[in-house]
C-alpha positions in Angstrom: 44.1 25.4 155.1 46.2 28.1 157.6 47.4 29.6 153.9 43.4 30.4 152.8 42.6 31.4 156.2 45.3 34.3 156.4 44.2 35.3 153.0 41.1 35.5 153.6 42.1 37.4 156.8 44.4 39.8 154.5 41.3 40.5 152.2 39.1 41.4 154.6 41.2 44.1 156.5 41.9 45.3 153.0 38.4 45.7 152.4 37.7 47.2 155.9 40.4 49.9 154.7 39.1 50.8 151.7 35.6 51.3 153.1 37.4 53.9 156.2 39.1 55.3 153.3 35.9 55.9 151.1 34.1 57.5 154.1 36.9 59.5 155.6 37.1 61.0 151.5 33.2 61.8 151.8 33.5 63.6 155.0 36.4 65.7 153.8 34.7 66.2 150.5 31.3 67.2 152.9 33.4 69.6 155.0 34.6 71.1 152.0 31.4 71.8 150.2 29.4 73.2 153.1 30.3 76.8 154.0 32.3 77.5 157.1 30.3 80.2 159.4 32.3 82.3 162.2 31.0 84.7 164.2 33.2 88.0 165.1 32.3 90.1 168.0 34.0 93.3 168.9 36.4 93.5 171.8 34.4 93.9 175.3 33.7 95.9 177.4 30.1 96.4 176.3 27.5 99.2 177.1 24.2 99.9 177.4 23.0 102.2 174.6 26.1 101.4 172.7 26.5 99.7 169.2 28.5 96.4 168.8 29.8 95.8 166.0 29.2 91.9 165.1 30.8 90.4 161.7 29.7 87.1 160.3 32.4 85.7 158.1 31.5 82.8 155.6 33.8 81.0 153.5 33.1 78.4 150.7 30.4 79.9 149.1 29.9 80.9 145.0 30.9 84.8 144.0 27.2 85.2 143.0 24.8 85.9 144.0 25.3 87.7 147.2 24.1 85.7 150.6 21.6 86.4 152.8 22.2 86.7 156.6 19.8 87.0 159.4 19.5 86.4 162.8 16.4 85.9 165.4 15.2 88.7 167.5 17.5 89.3 170.2 15.5 90.3 173.4 16.2 93.8 174.6 18.3 94.8 172.1 17.8 96.2 168.4 20.0 94.2 165.8 20.7 96.1 162.3 22.4 94.4 158.9 24.8 97.3 158.0 26.4 95.6 155.1 27.4 92.6 153.2 30.9 92.8 151.8 32.5 90.5 149.4 36.4 89.3 149.2 38.0 87.3 146.5 41.5 86.0 146.8 43.0 84.3 144.3 46.4 81.8 144.5 48.2 80.8 141.4 51.0 77.7 141.6 52.6 76.3 139.1 53.8 72.5 139.6 55.8 71.2 136.8 55.1 73.6 134.1 50.7 73.0 135.4 49.2 76.2 136.4 46.4 76.0 139.3 44.2 78.6 139.7 42.2 78.9 142.9 39.9 81.2 143.9 38.6 82.0 148.1 35.4 83.9 148.0 34.7 85.5 151.6 31.8 87.0 152.7 31.1 89.3 155.8 27.7 90.2 156.7 28.8 93.2 159.4 25.7 93.9 162.0 25.0 97.0 164.6 23.6 95.4 167.8 22.1 98.2 170.4 21.4 96.7 173.9 18.9 98.7 176.1 19.4 97.2 179.3 22.3 95.1 181.2 22.7 91.6 181.6 24.0 88.6 179.2 22.7 88.8 175.8 22.5 85.5 173.6 23.7 86.3 170.3 23.0 83.5 167.3 22.4 81.2 165.6 22.4 83.3 162.4 21.4 81.7 158.8 23.4 82.1 156.0 22.0 81.4 152.6 23.0 81.5 148.7 20.5 79.4 146.4 20.0 76.0 147.9 23.0 76.2 150.4 22.6 76.9 153.9 24.4 77.4 156.7 24.3 78.6 160.6 26.5 79.9 163.2 27.4 79.0 166.7 25.8 81.0 169.4 27.5 83.6 171.1 26.9 85.0 174.5 28.2 88.4 175.8 27.4 90.9 179.1 26.5 94.4 178.6 27.1 96.6 181.7 25.4 100.1 182.4 27.4 103.0 181.4 29.3 104.7 184.3 27.9 108.5 183.8 29.9 111.2 184.3 27.6 114.2 185.6 29.2 116.7 183.6 27.7 115.1 180.1 24.0 113.9 179.6 22.0 113.7 176.5 18.0 114.1 176.9 15.5 112.6 174.5 12.2 114.8 174.6 9.2 113.1 173.3 5.4 113.1 173.8 3.4 112.2 176.6 0.9 109.6 176.7 -0.1 107.5 173.6 0.3 108.8 170.0 -1.5 107.8 166.7 -0.1 106.5 163.9 0.5 109.4 161.1 0.5 111.9 163.7 3.2 114.3 163.2 5.1 114.5 166.9 7.8 117.4 168.1 10.3 115.8 169.1 13.9 117.1 170.5 17.4 115.9 171.2 19.7 117.5 173.6 23.6 117.5 174.6 24.2 118.9 177.9 28.4 119.7 178.5 29.8 121.7 181.5 30.9 125.0 180.6 34.5 123.7 182.0 34.7 121.0 179.4 34.0 122.9 176.3 37.6 123.4 175.8 38.6 119.9 176.4 35.8 117.8 174.8 36.9 115.9 171.4 35.0 113.5 169.4 31.4 113.3 170.6 29.0 110.4 169.8 25.6 110.4 170.4 23.4 107.2 170.1 19.5 106.8 170.2 17.6 103.9 169.0 14.9 106.2 167.6 17.0 107.3 164.6 17.7 103.5 164.2 14.1 102.3 163.0 13.4 103.8 159.1 10.4 101.4 158.7 8.8 102.2 162.1 9.3 106.1 162.4 9.8 108.7 159.8 10.8 111.6 160.2 9.6 114.9 157.9 10.2 118.5 157.3 14.3 118.2 157.4 16.2 120.8 155.8 20.2 120.7 155.6 22.1 122.8 158.3 23.8 126.3 156.4 27.1 126.6 156.3 28.5 128.0 159.4 25.0 126.9 161.2 25.4 125.2 164.7 24.7 121.6 164.2 24.0 118.2 166.3 25.4 115.0 165.1 23.6 111.6 165.4 25.5 108.5 164.7 23.7 105.3 163.3 24.4 102.3 161.6 23.8 103.7 157.9 25.8 106.8 158.7 26.3 110.3 160.5 22.8 112.2 160.5 23.4 116.3 161.2 20.7 118.3 162.2 20.8 122.2 162.5 20.7 122.9 166.3 20.8 125.8 168.7 22.9 126.4 171.9 21.8 127.9 175.0 23.0 128.0 178.5 21.3 126.3 181.6 22.0 125.9 185.3 21.2 122.8 187.1 22.5 121.4 190.5 24.7 124.2 190.5 26.3 123.2 187.1 26.1 125.8 184.4 25.7 123.9 181.4 26.0 124.1 177.7 22.8 123.1 175.5 23.2 121.9 172.4 19.3 121.8 171.0 17.7 119.7 167.6 14.2 120.0 166.7 13.0 117.0 164.5 9.4 116.0 163.1 8.7 112.6 163.6 5.8 110.2 162.3 5.0 107.1 163.3 4.0 104.3 160.8 2.9 101.5 162.6 1.1 100.6 166.1 3.1 99.2 169.1 4.8 99.9 172.2 8.4 100.4 171.4 11.4 100.2 173.4 13.9 102.9 172.9 16.2 102.3 175.3 18.0 105.3 176.7 20.2 107.7 174.4 23.7 107.9 175.3 26.9 110.0 174.3 30.1 109.6 174.9 33.3 111.7 174.2 37.2 111.9 175.0 38.1 114.2 177.6 41.5 115.6 177.2 43.6 115.5 180.5 47.2 116.1 179.2 48.3 118.6 176.5 51.4 119.1 175.1 52.9 121.7 172.7 54.0 120.8 168.9 56.6 121.9 166.7 54.6 125.0 165.7 53.9 126.1 169.4 50.2 124.5 169.7 48.3 122.1 171.7 47.7 119.1 171.0 46.4 116.0 173.0 48.6 113.5 174.8 46.4 112.2 177.3 43.0 111.7 177.0 40.2 109.7 178.9 36.7 108.5 177.5 33.6 109.7 179.4 30.0 108.8 178.9 26.4 110.1 179.6 23.4 108.6 179.2 19.4 109.2 179.1 16.6 107.8 181.4 14.7 104.9 178.8 12.0 105.7 176.9 8.9 103.5 175.5 7.1 105.3 172.8 3.1 103.8 172.8 1.7 104.2 169.5 -1.7 103.6 168.5 -4.4 103.3 165.8 -7.1 105.8 165.3 -10.2 104.7 167.7 -12.6 102.6 165.4 -15.3 104.0 167.6 -17.4 106.5 165.9 -15.2 106.5 162.8 -16.8 108.1 159.8 -17.1 107.2 156.7 -15.3 109.5 155.2 -12.2 109.3 157.3 -8.9 108.4 155.1 -6.1 108.5 158.0 -5.8 112.0 158.0 -4.3 112.9 161.6 -3.8 116.2 162.7 -6.3 119.2 162.9 -7.0 122.5 160.8 -8.0 120.6 158.1 -9.6 122.7 155.0 -11.3 120.6 152.0 -12.1 122.1 148.7 -14.0 120.2 145.3 -14.2 121.6 141.8 -15.2 120.3 139.1 -14.1 120.7 135.2 -17.2 121.4 133.5 -20.9 122.3 135.2 -23.4 121.8 132.1 -23.3 118.4 130.9 -25.5 116.1 129.4 -27.0 112.8 131.3 -24.2 110.4 131.1 -21.1 112.9 130.2 -18.0 111.8 132.4 -16.8 115.1 134.4 -13.7 115.2 136.4 -13.7 116.2 140.0 -10.5 117.4 141.8 -10.4 117.3 145.6 -7.6 119.4 147.3 -6.8 118.5 151.2 -4.8 121.2 153.3 -3.8 120.8 156.9 -1.2 120.5 159.8 -0.8 116.7 159.2 1.3 114.6 157.3 -0.1 115.0 153.8 1.4 112.0 152.5 -0.5 109.6 154.8 -3.5 111.5 154.0 -6.5 109.5 151.7 -9.6 110.1 150.2 -12.6 108.0 151.2 -16.6 107.8 151.9 -17.2 109.3 148.4 -20.1 107.3 147.8 -23.7 107.0 149.6 -26.6 108.6 150.1 -24.6 111.4 152.3 -22.2 112.2 149.9 -22.5 110.9 146.0 -25.8 108.8 145.5 -25.3 106.2 143.6 -28.4 106.6 141.9 -27.2 110.2 140.6 -23.3 109.7 140.4 -21.4 106.7 138.8 -18.0 106.2 140.4 -14.8 104.3 140.0 -13.9 101.2 142.1 -10.1 102.2 142.0 -9.0 104.0 144.9 -7.9 107.4 143.9 -4.2 108.3 144.6 -3.4 111.7 145.2 -0.2 113.9 144.6 1.2 116.7 147.2 1.5 119.8 145.8 2.5 123.0 147.5 1.4 122.2 151.1 -1.7 120.6 149.8 -2.8 117.2 148.9 -5.0 116.7 145.2 -7.1 114.0 144.3 -8.6 113.5 140.5 -11.5 111.7 140.6 -13.3 110.8 137.4 -17.4 110.8 137.7 -20.7 110.1 135.4 -23.7 112.0 136.2 -26.9 109.8 135.8 -29.5 111.7 137.1 -31.1 114.4 134.6 -33.1 116.0 137.5 -29.5 116.7 139.6 -29.0 120.5 139.8 -26.1 120.6 142.1 -22.8 118.6 143.0 -23.5 118.2 147.1 -21.5 119.5 149.9 -19.4 116.5 150.5 -17.7 115.5 154.0 -14.2 115.1 154.6 -12.8 113.7 158.1 -9.6 113.7 160.5 -8.6 113.0 163.7 -7.3 115.2 166.2 -5.1 113.9 168.7 -5.3 117.1 170.8 -9.4 117.0 171.1 -9.0 112.9 171.0 -12.0 112.9 168.6 -13.0 113.0 165.0 -13.7 116.4 163.1 -15.6 116.7 160.3 -16.0 119.5 157.3 -17.6 119.8 154.4 -17.1 121.3 150.9 -19.4 123.6 149.4 -21.9 122.6 146.8 -21.3 123.0 142.9 -23.9 124.2 140.9 -24.9 121.4 137.9 -26.9 121.6 134.7 -28.0 118.3 133.5 -29.9 117.9 130.2 -31.5 114.6 129.0 -29.1 112.5 126.4 -29.8 113.2 122.7 -29.6 110.5 120.3 -29.8 111.6 116.8 -30.7 108.7 114.6 -31.4 108.0 110.6 -34.9 108.8 111.0 -34.1 112.2 112.6 -32.5 113.0 109.7 -34.5 111.9 107.0 -37.8 113.5 109.2 -35.8 116.5 109.1 -35.3 116.8 105.3 -38.8 115.8 104.3 -39.9 118.9 106.5 -37.6 121.1 104.5 -38.7 119.7 101.3 -42.2 119.2 102.0 -43.1 123.3 102.2 -45.7 124.3 99.5 -44.7 125.2 96.5 -45.8 128.2 94.7 -49.5 127.6 92.6 -49.1 124.0 93.4 -52.1 122.2 95.4 -50.9 121.1 99.0 -51.3 117.4 99.2 -52.9 115.7 102.0 -51.3 114.1 104.6 -51.8 110.5 105.2 -50.7 108.8 108.3 -46.8 107.9 108.8 -46.0 104.8 107.5 -42.9 103.2 109.5 -41.6 99.9 108.7 -39.7 98.8 112.1 -36.5 99.7 110.9 -36.5 103.6 111.5 -37.0 105.0 108.2 -39.7 107.4 107.7 -41.7 107.7 104.7 -43.4 110.8 106.0 -43.6 113.9 103.3 -41.3 111.4 100.4 -42.0 112.3 97.0 -42.8 108.9 95.4 -44.1 110.0 92.3 -42.3 108.5 89.1 -41.0 110.4 86.4 -42.0 110.0 82.9 -40.7 112.6 81.0 -37.2 111.0 79.2 -35.7 114.3 78.3 -35.4 115.1 82.0 -34.1 111.5 82.7 -31.7 111.8 79.8 -30.4 115.5 81.7 -29.9 113.8 84.9 -27.9 110.9 83.2 -25.9 113.1 80.8 -25.0 115.5 83.8 -24.0 112.4 86.3 -21.9 111.6 83.2 -20.0 114.9 83.3 -19.8 114.9 86.8 -18.2 111.5 87.0 -15.7 112.3 84.6 -14.5 115.8 86.2 -14.5 113.7 89.3 -11.8 111.1 87.5 -9.8 114.1 86.0 -9.7 115.8 89.0 -8.5 112.6 90.9 -5.7 112.2 88.1 -4.6 115.9 88.1 -4.3 115.7 91.9 -2.5 112.3 91.8 0.2 113.6 89.5 0.4 116.8 91.4 1.0 114.9 94.9 3.6 112.3 92.8 5.9 115.4 91.6 5.6 117.3 95.1 6.6 114.2 96.7 9.7 113.6 93.9 10.7 117.0 94.9 10.5 116.3 98.5 12.4 113.4 97.9 15.6 115.1 96.4 18.4 116.3 98.6 17.8 120.1 99.7 21.3 119.9 98.9 21.0 119.1 95.3 17.9 121.2 95.0 20.0 124.8 96.0 22.6 123.7 93.4 19.5 123.1 90.9 18.5 126.8 91.5 21.6 128.2 91.6 22.5 126.5 88.4 19.3 128.2 86.5 20.3 131.7 87.8 23.5 131.3 86.2 22.3 130.0 82.9 20.1 133.3 82.7 22.8 135.6 83.7 25.0 134.2 80.8 21.9 134.5 78.3 21.3 138.2 79.1 25.0 139.0 79.0 24.5 138.1 75.1 23.0 141.7 74.9 25.1 143.4 76.8 28.4 145.6 75.9 31.8 143.8 75.1 32.6 144.9 78.7 29.9 144.3 80.7 29.1 141.3 79.2 32.1 140.0 79.9 32.0 140.3 83.6 28.5 139.0 83.9 30.2 136.2 82.5 32.7 135.7 84.7 30.9 136.1 87.7 28.5 133.7 86.5 31.3 130.7 85.8 32.8 131.6 89.2 29.3 131.4 91.1 29.0 127.6 89.0 32.5 127.2 90.6 31.3 127.8 94.1 28.4 125.1 93.3 30.4 122.5 92.0 31.1 119.5 94.4 34.5 118.1 92.9 37.4 119.6 92.2 37.9 123.2 89.9 37.1 122.7 86.2 40.2 123.9 84.4 38.6 124.7 81.0 35.6 127.1 82.7 39.0 128.8 84.7 40.7 129.5 81.4 37.6 131.0 80.3 37.2 133.0 83.4 40.8 134.0 83.1 40.1 135.1 79.4 37.1 137.1 80.4 39.0 138.8 83.2 42.1 140.1 80.9 39.8 141.5 78.2 37.9 143.0 81.7 40.7 144.7 83.1 42.5 145.5 79.8 43.0 149.3 79.8 42.4 149.6 76.2 39.5 147.6 76.0 36.6 149.0 74.2 33.1 148.8 76.5 31.0 149.8 73.8 31.5 147.3 71.3 29.5 144.0 71.3 30.6 140.8 72.9 32.1 138.1 70.9 29.5 135.3 69.9 32.1 132.7 70.7 32.7 133.5 74.1 29.0 133.5 74.9 28.8 130.1 73.2 31.7 128.5 75.4 29.9 130.0 78.4 26.7 128.4 77.6 28.4 124.9 76.5 30.4 125.2 80.2 26.9 126.0 81.9 25.4 123.3 80.0 27.9 120.6 80.9 27.6 121.6 84.5 23.7 121.2 84.2 23.9 118.0 83.2 26.3 117.0 85.9 23.7 117.8 88.7 21.7 114.6 89.8 18.0 114.6 88.8 16.9 112.5 92.0 19.0 111.3 94.9 17.1 110.2 98.2 18.1 111.8 101.4 
């Protein structure tokens, strides 16, 4: 009894140990399968307007695809994903002759955080996703403080005052102020502004790269350094003489809203101690970091007002617009399509300019013009935006393409402006449909002219069978003279035979032409050369001996040049024999050539001709 109870207790304990082991094993496997996410933040201190580097390190993912890293919005700050950097390390172990390879995959998502106001900032949680795998990071808090601004340096961002309109071209400038006494002891300046970190919200246009040797101003962004042409001038403020480096750009807002840009900042190294190098030059031995900042900016962007908006407004914001319309032809039939070319010019961002309000009583009436339902897309060419729109003419009484309106919003005046194109003269003819009835009627009119010495038949009513085939003026008499009928049949047979013969000849000619075209051009050249040299050999038979032997030798050499393989020794021997007689000092030029030499040359030429393929594809 006691032994059975003890055995039962041992069995129960073993079962509990097994269950706990399985639980720990499952927990270990789950922990191994789930990705590990760690947020690494650049060391403090953190300042307003100065970017903070954040690295989100993820382990336990597959090599591909790249994961997605995201974070919720941070109040009072701008966070951008800079890059996702993969890293793979491989470890190979050999135990008892067995090789094990282990890959460790690590992804680093690099973020840049720019804070607009001092205080505590809460970061995270960050979300990482790869396929169906999800992981989050713990939250992290940092404290941001205001930069102690040095009065000897500063940066200023100059923006337009008041609300601006989406699509409006805004001249802006950024200035870097430096005390004249610092210009010889500053190094490594860096300017930051959130305005240059928002490409989806603001677009800069009309930028040009700086020329070589030109003064520039650099602004740091998450995607790299931006360099702009700049000018340098001297200004005095608070009794201090400053060098001001000024760069100008043109800004176009892309969406409405109130955008907190914070304050622009500049940081640089001031050299406070120098030392001489080996060559006697100066180099910095001790520096201190100094800062300058700007006032905070909020840019208000609004849509163009909807009140009193004309139908021909299509997003054009600016001033000084012109509108031209041209037609590809001015004489048309009703129902014919024509292409209208619209050209828009103005002081504006033409990429945002569209075309609208073409259909309507004030533009192209629907009963006179048929337009496509598709919105026309234009292209910017030489400072103008060009639209091409197909239009179908529906009204025969139409005399012109009327003056068409084009509207834009002028931010300086705060109202919509409209300009009209010039009307285009148009000549519209009725649409004509030529049917079989028209052709028969015309033939009848030509053949119904009264012949000489024949009475004019009386005209009866026109009979129509409802199919459009007219019988007016048709000759319905039955021919009873057999000789005329036989003559017609005979001539018809002759014409038919002639057509058949011509068709056969054309077919043969086409076959011969195609056969000739299918031959290799190189073979055609060889065949032509062979015929030419064969004729020279035949003509040499009538010449005196010396001239004949010269012609034969020359012709055989030309045949050798046309030959594709190795030289024919028989032909070379005959050429040598002809040359020996030709160049002999006692050779008689007046004697006739030996017939045996001519026959041998003919045989060699014929043998060469037999080797030319008759047909070979290209």
